[in-house]
C-alpha positions in Angstrom: 0.0 0.0 0.1 3.0 2.3 -0.1 2.8 2.8 -3.9 -0.4 4.8 -4.9 -2.6 2.7 -7.3 -2.6 5.4 -10.1 1.2 5.0 -10.2 0.8 1.2 -10.3 -1.5 1.6 -13.3 0.9 3.9 -15.0 3.7 1.3 -14.6 1.5 -1.4 -15.9 0.6 0.9 -18.9 4.3 1.4 -19.6 4.9 -2.4 -19.4 1.9 -3.0 -21.7 3.4 -0.6 -24.3 6.8 -2.2 -24.0 5.3 -5.6 -24.5 3.1 -4.5 -27.4 6.2 -3.5 -29.2 7.5 -7.0 -29.1 4.7 -8.6 -31.2 2.8 -7.5 -34.2 -0.6 -5.8 -33.4 -3.8 -7.7 -33.8 -5.4 -6.6 -37.1 -8.2 -4.4 -36.0 -9.0 -1.1 -37.9 -7.6 1.9 -36.2 -11.0 3.6 -35.9 -12.5 0.5 -34.1 -9.6 0.4 -31.7 -9.8 4.1 -30.9 -13.6 3.9 -30.6 -13.5 1.1 -27.9 -10.7 2.9 -26.1 -12.8 6.1 -26.0 -15.8 4.3 -24.6 -13.7 2.6 -22.0 -11.8 5.7 -20.9 -15.1 7.6 -20.8 -16.6 4.9 -18.5 -13.5 4.9 -16.3 -13.5 8.7 -16.1 -17.2 8.8 -15.2 -16.8 6.1 -12.5 -13.7 7.6 -11.1 -14.9 11.2 -10.9 -18.2 10.0 -9.3 -16.3 8.0 -6.6 -14.0 11.0 -5.8 -17.1 13.3 -5.6 -18.7 10.8 -3.1 -15.6 11.0 -1.0 -15.5 14.8 -1.1 -19.2 14.9 -0.1 -18.5 12.7 2.8 -15.4 14.7 3.8 -13.3 11.6 4.1 -9.8 10.8 2.7 -9.4 9.3 -0.6 -5.6 8.6 0.0 -5.3 4.8 -0.8 -2.0 4.6 1.1 -3.8 5.5 4.5 -7.1 3.7 4.7 -7.0 4.0 8.4 -7.6 7.7 8.1 -11.0 7.3 6.7 -13.5 9.2 8.7 -16.6 7.7 7.2 -17.7 4.7 5.2 -19.0 5.7 1.8 -21.6 3.4 0.6 -23.9 5.6 -1.7 -23.5 6.6 -5.3 -21.3 4.4 -7.4 -20.4 2.6 -4.2 -23.7 0.8 -4.3 -22.5 -1.2 -7.2 -18.8 -1.7 -6.6 -16.7 -1.3 -3.4 -13.8 -0.1 -5.4 -14.9 2.1 -8.2 -11.6 4.0 -8.4 -9.6 0.9 -9.0 -12.2 -0.3 -11.5 -11.8 3.0 -13.3 -8.0 2.2 -13.5 -8.8 -1.2 -14.8 -10.9 0.4 -17.5 -8.1 2.7 -18.5 -5.8 -0.2 -18.8 -8.4 -2.1 -21.0 -8.7 1.0 -23.1 -4.9 1.1 -23.5 -5.0 -2.6 -24.5 -7.6 -1.8 -27.1 -5.6 1.2 -28.5 -2.3 -0.8 -28.6 -4.3 -3.8 -30.3 -1.9 -6.2 -28.5 -2.7 -9.7 -27.2 0.5 -9.5 -25.1 -0.4 -6.3 -23.5 -3.8 -7.8 -22.5 -1.9 -10.4 -20.4 -0.9 -7.6 -18.0 -4.6 -6.8 -17.2 -5.2 -9.8 -14.9 -1.8 -9.3 -13.3 -2.9 -5.7 -12.5 -6.1 -7.1 -10.9 -4.2 -9.6 -8.9 -1.7 -6.9 -7.8 -4.4 -4.5 -6.7 -6.5 -7.3 -4.9 -3.6 -8.6 -2.9 -1.5 -5.5 -2.2 -4.1 -2.8 -2.1 -7.7 -4.0 -1.6 -7.2 -6.6 1.0 -5.1 -4.4 3.3 -7.7 -1.6 2.8 -10.5 -4.1 3.8 -8.7 -5.1 6.9 -8.3 -1.4 7.9 -12.0 -0.6 7.1 -13.1 -3.7 9.1 -11.2 -2.4 12.1 -12.6 1.1 11.7 -16.2 0.3 10.9 -16.8 -3.2 12.1 -20.3 -4.6 11.5 -21.3 -1.7 9.2 -18.4 -2.7 6.9 -19.1 -6.3 7.1 -22.8 -5.7 6.1 -21.6 -3.5 3.3 -19.1 -6.2 2.1 -22.0 -8.8 2.1 -24.1 -6.5 -0.1 -21.6 -5.1 -2.6 -18.9 -7.0 -4.6 -15.4 -6.0 -4.6 -15.2 -5.1 -8.3 -18.7 -5.6 -10.0 
């Protein structure tokens, strides 16, 4: 939890770009690749901004390296559908990048990103939130999935 998830996503994006340069791109028309990428980025941006606005409304921290500093549990808005909309938005950006790169090799980094975020970011956050919010967080976890 010491490395902010946006920095992790940027690193994965760089690795995906490097990997894509090692293999020929999948033959997909440029307009189709860009169209899919724009849709995915738009969805990610909408989700991420909505999540950040929810945190601002609740006046709680959105610093992913210090989940213990949370002053309230945010469960409304996009948090009714996913417990981690900001990480989901990063995933959508990486999927958009994969589409733009049109690389099967770059796509292999997407599940690795999900595993990394699950193990090294989300699970420690969940432990911290369980300590802070107890039964309220347990009830929320039972109602809302981690990703979707």
